[in-house]
N, C-alpha and C positions, 0 to 999 in steps of 0.2 A: 600833655595836654592833659588841665584841669579835666574829670569828670564830675563836677560838683557845681553849684553855684546855691550859693543861702542871700536871701534877707528876711529881714525882720520884719512882724508883721506885729506891732506891737511889743508883746511882752516873748511872743512865741517866733522860733526858730524854724523857716520854713527853706529846705532843699532840693532840688533838684537833682538827678542822679542820670547823670548819660550813658542807658544801657547801651547803646550801641545807634550806627548810622545805618542809611544803603540811600541810594533811588529808585522810584516804583517807574516801574516801566509804565509810559502814555496807556498802553492797552487798559489799567487798573484806574487810571480817570476816564467820569464821565462829563460831558455838557460840556467841552473844550470846543471854544472857538478856535477860528482856522487863525487867528492871532496868536492864538496860546499852541496852538500844534505848530506853527513859521518860529518862532519863539523856543520852544523845548527844544526842536531838531537844531536850530540853528546853535545852541548854545554848549558848545563842548567843556563844561564845569557843570553840565547836570544840575544846575544851580533851581531852577524850577522843580525840579521832581524830588529836589534832595529832600529827606526828610530824619529828623531823629527819632530814636526809643526814649521815653525816660519814664522814669521812676518819681516819688515825692518822700521825703522825711518832711514830718511837722512833728518837731520837738516845744512842748510846754514846761519842760524843769519835771515834770511826772511821766511823763508816754512816751514813745517814739514811734509815735504812728508811721507806719509805711503804704504808701496809696500806688500799687499795682509792684508788677515785681520783675518786668522785663523778658524777654524772649527765652532765658537759658540757652538752652544748645539748640534750639530753633532753627534757627535765623543766618547758621553759618558763622563766618570768622569775624564780619566785622560788628557780631551784637554778640549778649551777654555777659556782660559786666559790671551788674549789677552789687557782685560782691566787693570790685575792686574798688566802685563808688562808697557805697558804705564804709569802705576801710578807709579810703582816704578823711573821709568826715570824721572816723575816729571808733565806728562801730561795729560790732560782729552779729551776726545774723539773730546771737542769744542775745541780744538787747534791743530786738524790737519787741513792743508790748503789742502790739495792734498793730494789724495790715487792714487795709481795707481795696477791693477790688472793683474800679467802675465799669468794665465790665469784662466777660471770660472771654475774648478771644486770645490768641495764644502767645501775642508777641504784650501780652499785660498779665500769664499767667506761670511764662512757661519757667520763670525763674523759681516758682513757689516748692517744686517739689526735683529732686537732684534727680540723676542718671537710672538711680535702683527704686523711684520710687516715693521717694523719704522726704517729710517734709524737712525746708531749710532752713526754717523759720520757727521753731520749736517749741517759744515762749507764746508766740502769740496770738491772739485773740484774731479770728477768721471772720472778715465783716463785708456782706454782702448786698443790693437791695431785692426786695422777695422778687420783684420783676422778673428781675437776670435769675435767680437762684432758678425761678422755676420755669423758664423761657428753656433753659440748657436741663434740667433733669427732669423733666415731666411731659416731653413729647418726642416724640420719633421722628431721626432725620435721615436722609436722603444721602446717596453719593457724592454731593456736591464738592469742589474744590474747596470752596468757601462756604462758612456757615454748614456746613454739611456734619456729615458724621461722623469721621475726624476730630472735629474740630469738638463736637459737644464731647466726645470720648475723653477729650482732654479736660475739660471742665470738668466733667463728670467724675475723674479719678481724683483733681486737683481738692476738688467740694469734698468729697472722701475718704480725702489723706486728712483734712482738719476740721472733720465733722465733730469729735469731741471738743476742739475749739471755735464751733461755725455758732456766728449769730446773724441769722436773717434779719437784715432790714425795713421797717414800713420809709417811705418816703421821707416821712416827719422825723423822725427819730434822729440824735446827732450821731455822730460817728466817735468823737470822743468831745467834751466838752471842750465847746468854742467850735469845733468843723462840724460843719452841717453840709451833708445832702446837698444837691441842686439835679431834679430828675430831667434829664436830656435825653430822652428817648429817640428812637430812630434808626441808629447807627446799630445798637439791638435794644430790643424792648426794653430794658432795665437798664441801658445808660444811663451813667450819671457823671457832673461834676462834683467839688464840694466849694464852699467858702469856709474861711480862715479868717474870724473877727473876734478883736481885739482891742476892748476899749474904741478907739473913732478911727482904728486902722483896718482894712479888711484887703483881702486876696481873692482871688477867683480863678481857679482851675476849672477849666473847660473840657475837662476828658478828650475825648476823640471828635472833636467836631471839626479840625482840622487835622489834616496827612500834610499835605505840601502847603504849610505858612504862605510861600513866596506866590503862589498862585490862588488860591482860594482867598487870601484878604481882598485881594484886587476885585476876585468875581465869585463872591460866596456858593454862585450855582454849582461850579465846577462840584463833585461828587466822587466817589469811588467806587468799585465794585461791592466792597468790604461792607456796604450797608444792607440790613436786613430790609429796614423799611426807607427807601430811598428819601418819598416825598416825607416824613415826619422828620429825617435825617435834615433836612434842608432846613424844616421851618426851629428843629432844636439849634443849629448854628448861626442858624439870622437869630432867634432871641437871643444868645450866648453874648455873639457881638456885638448885639444894641445894647444888652444890659452889662457889659463891660465895659463900652464905649459915653455913653448916656451916665452912669454911674460914676466914672473915672476911675475904674476900678484895676488895680495892678491886677496882673492878671498873665497868663500860660496854659501851657496847656501838653497835654501826653505826648505831640510830635511836635511841639516845639523846638526851635531849631534858633542861634543864637542872634539878642540875646533871650534869655530864659524869660525874663520878667519886664513883662513893657505896660503899656498902656497905648490904647484905643483912642482913633478917632474917627467918626464918620464921615466920608465923602464922598457924596454923592450915594450911589451903591455900591461904594469901596470901602472899605478900611485901612487905615495907615498906623504905622508905629510911630507912636512922637515922641517915646520914650524907653 
């Protein structure tokens, strides 16, 4: 089965890379209704809590921008296939000219470094929003399993490994020409998506506003334990989904399942995939 899905945005090629997949335990989800719990418990295929871990490559003919780098070896045998996906696209790690990290959670940066801590993408400029960089590198963390000291240590190690190539972006600065950040705070303080705009065509990557799309598109109030600020994350989720639907934007996200590129339509308080 292919690990890549490609679309054209004007003259720019955008490809999702499926690093892996797994199901989330219901305990990781918040604000589930009784109906949601019943559906989850009765679904033998676990389709409602199924998720993908996706990276993304944007190719403009001059640069190969990699957005996020997958889980590496952190999430077990069903994840960590970013290099296989790149190979399927015809790219080697040294072909990546730029990296943008939507946020410094382990499933987005685990593939940045190999087992001995060395940079996997040695030729890449490493870019991240200022708010995200400051949050993970400038404060003390507790021993919490989620968003705690271990996650901060990994973030600091990755940032340090790419220190010579590091570019800390303000939210109004393009990642590369034609690719702009869309701040979506809450999941983490500096969490962001991005837009690709070329001519009259656009694509919106919504970052991690969705983790289990089969549930959260129907009810955006469902959140996860991974959010640093759940209220802000909910506001960002609704903002992103409203923008995608009202502007009829082709969109994808870090945990989108198949199909990877979709259009959304708002129906009441829910969203449905129209194409």
